[in-house]
C-alpha positions in Angstrom: 0.0 0.0 0.0 1.1 3.6 -0.7 0.8 6.1 2.0 -0.3 9.7 1.5 -1.5 12.9 3.2 -4.1 15.2 1.6 -5.1 18.8 2.6 -8.9 19.0 2.3 -10.8 22.0 0.8 -13.1 24.3 2.7 -16.0 21.8 2.5 -14.0 19.1 4.2 -16.8 16.6 4.6 -17.4 16.7 0.9 -13.7 16.5 0.1 -13.3 13.4 2.3 -16.3 11.7 0.6 -14.7 12.4 -2.8 -11.4 10.8 -1.7 -13.2 7.7 -0.4 -15.1 7.4 -3.7 -12.1 8.0 -6.0 -8.9 6.7 -4.5 -8.3 3.0 -5.3 -8.3 0.9 -2.1 -8.8 4.1 0.0 -8.1 3.4 3.7 -8.5 6.3 6.1 -5.8 6.3 8.8 -6.5 9.5 10.6 -7.6 13.1 10.3 -5.1 15.6 11.8 -5.6 19.3 12.5 -9.1 19.0 11.0 -7.9 19.4 7.4 -5.1 16.9 6.9 -6.2 13.3 6.0 -3.6 10.5 6.3 -4.6 7.5 4.2 -3.3 4.6 2.1 -4.0 3.7 -1.5 -3.6 0.4 -3.4 -2.3 2.4 -6.4 0.3 5.2 -6.7 -1.1 8.8 -7.0 0.3 11.7 -9.0 -0.5 15.2 -10.3 -2.8 13.6 -12.9 -4.7 12.0 -10.0 -4.9 15.4 -8.3 -6.2 17.1 -11.4 -9.4 15.0 -11.2 -10.1 15.9 -7.6 -12.1 19.0 -6.9 -12.0 18.9 -3.1 -8.3 18.3 -2.4 -5.9 21.2 -2.2 -2.6 19.4 -1.9 -1.2 15.8 -1.9 2.0 14.5 -0.3 3.6 11.0 -0.4 5.2 9.5 2.6 8.9 9.1 2.2 10.0 7.5 5.5 8.4 5.6 8.3 11.5 5.9 10.6 11.2 7.5 14.0 12.6 11.0 13.3 12.6 14.4 14.9 12.6 17.9 13.4 16.4 17.9 13.8 16.5 15.2 11.1 14.5 17.2 8.6 17.4 19.2 7.0 19.2 15.9 6.2 16.0 14.3 4.8 15.5 17.4 2.6 19.1 17.3 1.4 18.7 13.6 0.4 15.5 14.4 -1.6 17.3 17.1 -3.7 20.6 15.2 -4.5 19.6 14.9 -8.2 18.7 18.6 -8.6 21.1 20.5 -10.8 22.0 24.1 -10.3 19.9 26.1 -7.8 17.8 24.2 -5.2 14.4 25.4 -4.1 13.0 23.9 -0.9 10.1 24.5 1.5 8.4 23.0 4.6 4.7 22.5 5.1 4.1 21.7 8.8 1.0 20.8 10.9 1.1 20.7 14.6 4.8 21.6 14.8 5.9 24.6 16.9 7.1 27.5 14.8 10.5 27.8 16.4 11.3 24.3 15.3 10.1 25.0 11.8 12.3 28.1 11.6 15.3 26.2 12.8 14.7 23.5 10.2 14.7 26.2 7.5 17.9 27.8 8.7 19.7 24.4 9.0 18.4 23.3 5.6 20.0 26.4 4.0 23.2 25.8 5.9 23.6 22.3 4.6 23.3 23.6 1.1 25.8 26.4 1.8 28.3 23.8 3.2 28.0 21.8 0.0 28.5 25.0 -1.9 25.1 24.6 -3.6 23.0 27.6 -4.4 19.5 27.5 -2.9 16.5 29.4 -1.8 13.5 28.5 0.3 9.8 29.3 -0.3 7.3 29.9 2.5 8.4 30.3 6.1 7.6 29.2 9.6 4.4 31.2 9.7 3.0 30.2 6.3 3.9 27.5 3.7 4.3 28.4 0.1 1.2 29.1 -2.1 0.2 26.2 -4.4 0.8 28.3 -7.4 4.4 28.9 -6.4 4.9 25.1 -6.0 3.9 24.7 -9.6 6.0 27.6 -10.9 9.1 26.6 -9.0 8.9 23.0 -10.3 8.9 21.6 -6.8 6.1 19.2 -7.4 8.0 17.3 -10.1 11.2 17.3 -8.1 13.2 18.8 -10.9 14.2 21.9 -9.1 13.6 21.2 -5.4 11.3 19.7 -2.8 8.7 20.6 -0.2 8.8 18.4 2.9 5.4 17.7 4.4 5.4 17.2 8.2 2.5 16.3 10.5 2.7 15.8 14.2 0.8 12.7 15.0 0.7 12.1 18.8 4.3 11.6 19.7 5.8 11.0 16.2 6.2 12.8 12.9 4.6 11.8 9.6 7.1 12.8 6.9 6.4 13.1 3.3 7.0 15.2 0.2 4.5 17.2 -1.7 3.8 15.7 -5.1 0.7 17.4 -6.3 -1.4 20.6 -5.8 -4.5 22.2 -7.2 -3.8 24.3 -10.2 -5.8 27.4 -9.2 -4.9 29.3 -12.5 -6.4 26.4 -14.5 -9.7 26.5 -12.6 -9.9 30.3 -12.9 -9.2 30.1 -16.6 -12.0 27.7 -17.4 -14.5 29.3 -15.0 -13.9 32.9 -16.0 -12.7 32.8 -19.6 -15.4 30.6 -21.2 -17.4 32.6 -23.7 -20.8 32.2 -21.9 -21.4 32.8 -18.2 -24.9 33.3 -16.8 -24.7 35.2 -13.4 -28.5 35.3 -13.1 -28.5 31.7 -11.8 -26.3 30.0 -9.3 -22.9 29.4 -10.8 -21.8 25.8 -10.2 -18.1 25.8 -9.3 -15.9 23.6 -11.5 -14.4 22.0 -8.4 -17.9 20.9 -7.2 -18.7 19.6 -10.7 -15.6 17.4 -10.4 -16.6 16.1 -7.0 -20.1 15.2 -8.3 -18.6 13.4 -11.3 -16.3 11.4 -9.0 -19.2 10.5 -6.8 -21.1 9.4 -9.9 -18.2 7.3 -11.2 -18.1 5.6 -7.8 -21.7 4.6 -8.2 -21.0 3.1 -11.6 -18.0 1.1 -10.2 -20.3 -0.3 -7.5 -23.4 -1.0 -9.6 -26.8 -1.4 -7.9 -27.9 -4.1 -10.2 -25.6 -7.3 -10.4 -26.7 -7.7 -14.1 -25.3 -4.2 -15.0 -22.1 -4.4 -17.0 -18.9 -3.1 -15.5 -16.9 -0.9 -17.8 -13.3 -1.9 -18.6 -12.1 1.7 -18.7 -13.0 4.8 -16.7 -14.8 6.4 -19.6 -18.5 7.1 -19.0 -21.4 8.7 -20.8 -22.9 11.4 -18.5 -26.3 13.0 -18.8 -26.8 16.5 -17.4 -30.5 17.4 -17.9 -30.2 20.8 -16.3 -27.0 21.8 -18.1 -27.2 25.6 -17.7 -24.1 27.0 -19.4 -22.4 23.6 -19.3 -20.1 23.4 -16.3 -20.6 19.7 -15.8 -20.3 18.9 -19.6 -17.1 20.9 -19.7 -15.6 18.8 -16.9 -16.7 15.7 -18.7 -15.0 16.9 -21.9 -11.7 17.5 -20.1 -11.6 14.0 -18.7 -12.7 12.3 -22.0 -16.2 11.3 -20.8 -19.0 11.4 -23.4 -21.7 14.1 -23.0 -25.4 14.2 -23.1 -26.6 17.6 -22.1 -30.0 19.3 -22.2 -31.9 22.2 -20.7 -35.5 23.6 -20.9 -34.0 27.0 -21.8 -32.8 27.5 -25.4 -30.4 30.2 -24.1 -28.7 27.6 -21.8 -28.4 25.1 -24.6 -26.8 27.6 -26.9 -24.4 28.7 -24.1 -23.4 25.1 -23.4 -22.7 24.4 -27.0 -20.6 27.6 -27.4 -18.6 26.7 -24.3 -18.0 23.1 -25.4 -16.8 24.4 -28.8 -14.5 26.8 -27.1 -13.0 24.1 -24.9 -12.5 21.7 -27.7 -10.6 24.4 -29.7 -8.5 25.4 -26.7 -7.6 21.8 -25.6 -7.7 20.3 -29.1 -10.3 17.6 -28.2 -11.9 16.0 -31.2 -15.5 14.9 -31.4 -14.4 11.5 -32.7 -12.6 11.0 -29.3 -15.3 12.5 -27.0 -18.8 12.6 -28.3 -21.5 15.1 -27.3 -25.2 15.8 -27.8 -26.6 19.0 -26.6 -30.4 19.7 -27.0 -33.4 21.5 -25.7 -35.4 19.3 -23.4 -37.6 19.6 -20.4 -36.3 17.3 -17.6 -39.8 16.6 -16.5 -40.6 15.0 -19.9 -39.6 11.5 -20.9 -36.0 11.0 -21.9 -35.6 9.1 -25.2 -31.8 8.4 -25.6 -31.1 5.4 -27.8 -28.5 4.2 -25.3 -28.8 4.9 -21.7 -26.2 7.0 -20.0 -24.0 5.5 -17.4 -24.7 8.3 -14.9 -26.9 11.3 -14.5 -24.9 14.2 -12.9 -26.7 17.5 -12.6 -27.2 20.7 -10.8 -31.0 20.9 -10.6 -32.8 24.2 -10.0 -31.7 26.1 -6.9 -34.8 28.3 -7.2 -34.7 32.1 -7.5 -31.4 34.0 -7.4 -31.4 35.7 -4.0 -29.6 38.9 -3.0 -30.1 38.4 0.8 -31.0 35.6 3.2 -34.5 34.4 2.9 -37.1 34.8 5.7 -39.0 31.8 6.9 -42.1 32.4 4.8 -40.1 32.9 1.5 -37.9 29.9 2.3 -41.0 27.7 2.8 -42.5 28.8 -0.4 -39.3 28.2 -2.4 -38.9 24.8 -0.8 -42.5 23.8 -1.8 -42.0 25.0 -5.4 -38.7 23.3 -5.7 -40.0 20.0 -4.3 -42.6 19.8 -7.1 -39.9 20.2 -9.8 -37.6 17.7 -8.1 -40.4 15.1 -7.7 -41.4 15.4 -11.4 -37.8 15.0 -12.5 -37.1 12.0 -10.3 -40.3 10.2 -11.3 -39.5 10.8 -15.0 -35.9 9.6 -14.5 -37.0 6.5 -12.8 -39.4 5.7 -15.6 -37.3 6.6 -18.6 -33.7 6.1 -17.3 -34.1 2.7 -15.6 -31.2 1.5 -13.5 -29.2 4.7 -14.0 -27.7 6.2 -10.8 -28.0 10.0 -10.2 -25.9 12.6 -8.5 -27.7 15.9 -8.1 -28.0 19.0 -5.9 -31.0 20.2 -4.0 -31.2 23.7 -2.6 -31.4 24.6 1.1 -31.8 27.9 2.9 -30.6 29.1 6.3 -33.1 31.1 8.3 -31.9 32.4 11.7 -29.2 29.8 11.8 -31.5 26.9 10.9 -31.3 25.0 7.6 -34.5 24.7 5.6 -34.2 21.5 3.6 -36.5 19.7 1.1 -38.5 17.2 3.1 -41.4 15.7 1.0 -38.8 14.5 -1.6 -37.8 11.5 0.6 -41.2 9.9 0.1 -40.9 10.6 -3.7 -37.5 8.8 -3.7 -38.9 5.7 -2.1 -41.8 5.6 -4.4 -39.7 6.1 -7.5 -37.3 3.4 -6.4 -34.2 5.3 -5.4 -32.1 5.1 -2.3 -29.7 7.8 -1.1 -26.3 6.5 -0.4 -22.7 7.6 0.5 -19.3 6.0 0.1 -18.4 3.6 2.9 -17.2 5.3 6.1 -18.6 8.7 5.2 -21.2 10.4 7.5 -24.0 12.5 6.0 -25.7 15.7 7.0 -27.5 13.7 9.7 -28.5 10.0 10.3 -31.8 10.8 8.6 -30.2 12.6 5.6 -27.4 10.6 3.9 -26.4 13.7 1.9 -23.5 16.2 1.8 -23.8 20.0 2.2 -22.0 22.6 0.2 -22.3 26.3 1.0 -19.6 29.0 0.7 -19.4 32.1 2.8 -21.8 34.8 1.5 -24.0 32.4 -0.4 -27.7 32.7 0.4 -28.7 29.3 -1.1 -26.7 26.2 -0.2 -26.5 22.9 -2.1 -27.3 19.5 -0.8 -25.4 16.9 -2.8 -27.3 13.6 -3.0 -26.2 10.3 -4.5 -29.3 8.3 -5.7 -28.9 4.6 -6.3 -31.7 2.7 -8.1 -33.1 -0.1 -5.9 -32.7 -3.6 -7.3 -35.7 -4.6 -9.5 -36.5 -7.6 -7.1 -36.9 -5.2 -4.2 -39.3 -3.0 -6.2 -41.4 -5.9 -7.3 -41.9 -7.1 -3.7 -43.6 -3.8 -2.8 
């Protein structure tokens, strides 16, 4: 088994669920400092693995299991940069380690380089580690020009690794802000959340609800997004080589999705013969008629009206009632015309005086339509009664409840 540490994003519960759903042979060892997850994997991970994860900020690989102290860090660092030619760049990323010890490790690390007459510089300091963008720019992640040593205090010992991958913030910003069509009048689905939802969907395909369902040989799926908006989920599918079925009731949204996909294909040189797409106008409450069923439905359903302030109790109740009607119609339609296809979707929720207002009647609809809400093994949901995951950023007036819907086996439905 390979051992790793990951720094979770701001929605840590959602980030952990994504890791559990995505990492081969994922085995959680511990959570340190609330945001650092120590885990093992049956397969090696890399920057390519990282690029598929929307909820993980940084990834480090364990490099020693020896019982070491902070006094040993400069030597460990020096050993990791032996093959680096010319100037060495190094950094430390520490959790639970006193700042004076971190500062001393920086000073002694530089002294070792000086004694060897090697030019060097360090990034970050004892107060704050280097920004992820700097790790990419300094070629530390590849090991070509240096190393960042990743240190976590775990009880009475140190977990020592080296940083091997980090989120590429510039890439996210580029595809979110530079695409030709953005609609700010509706809730903008962040690309990172779209990635998380796709990974949760892939997990459901790899663990099929129906034993008769075929397992795919390669991780290439056909994804249906029936509320495509301006195409955030289809764009993420395109980037990972997954085939696209996208639709929306609004012609403006369909046009926007098509323009954004055309732009991304041109920018990334992705040919239609390699990744197929079908974008059309369609009401998600009306029967789907795809010749071949998609492998997964991954979609941001309606979040309701775009709010400029927190809703009051009366408004939140009305929005919930209106939204539940739409969600119910969509789920009943999906169950009837997309049989056996798992869904990952979002439901809105509102906070009124600190209390969350969730959809409630939808649970009866799920049961009647033949769906069961599930989570990856070992992951806790919003509450014991709601096996879902919440996403809400600071300043947002409407939150998202991410739900994974698994079709119940046909035998179970027949027995009702």
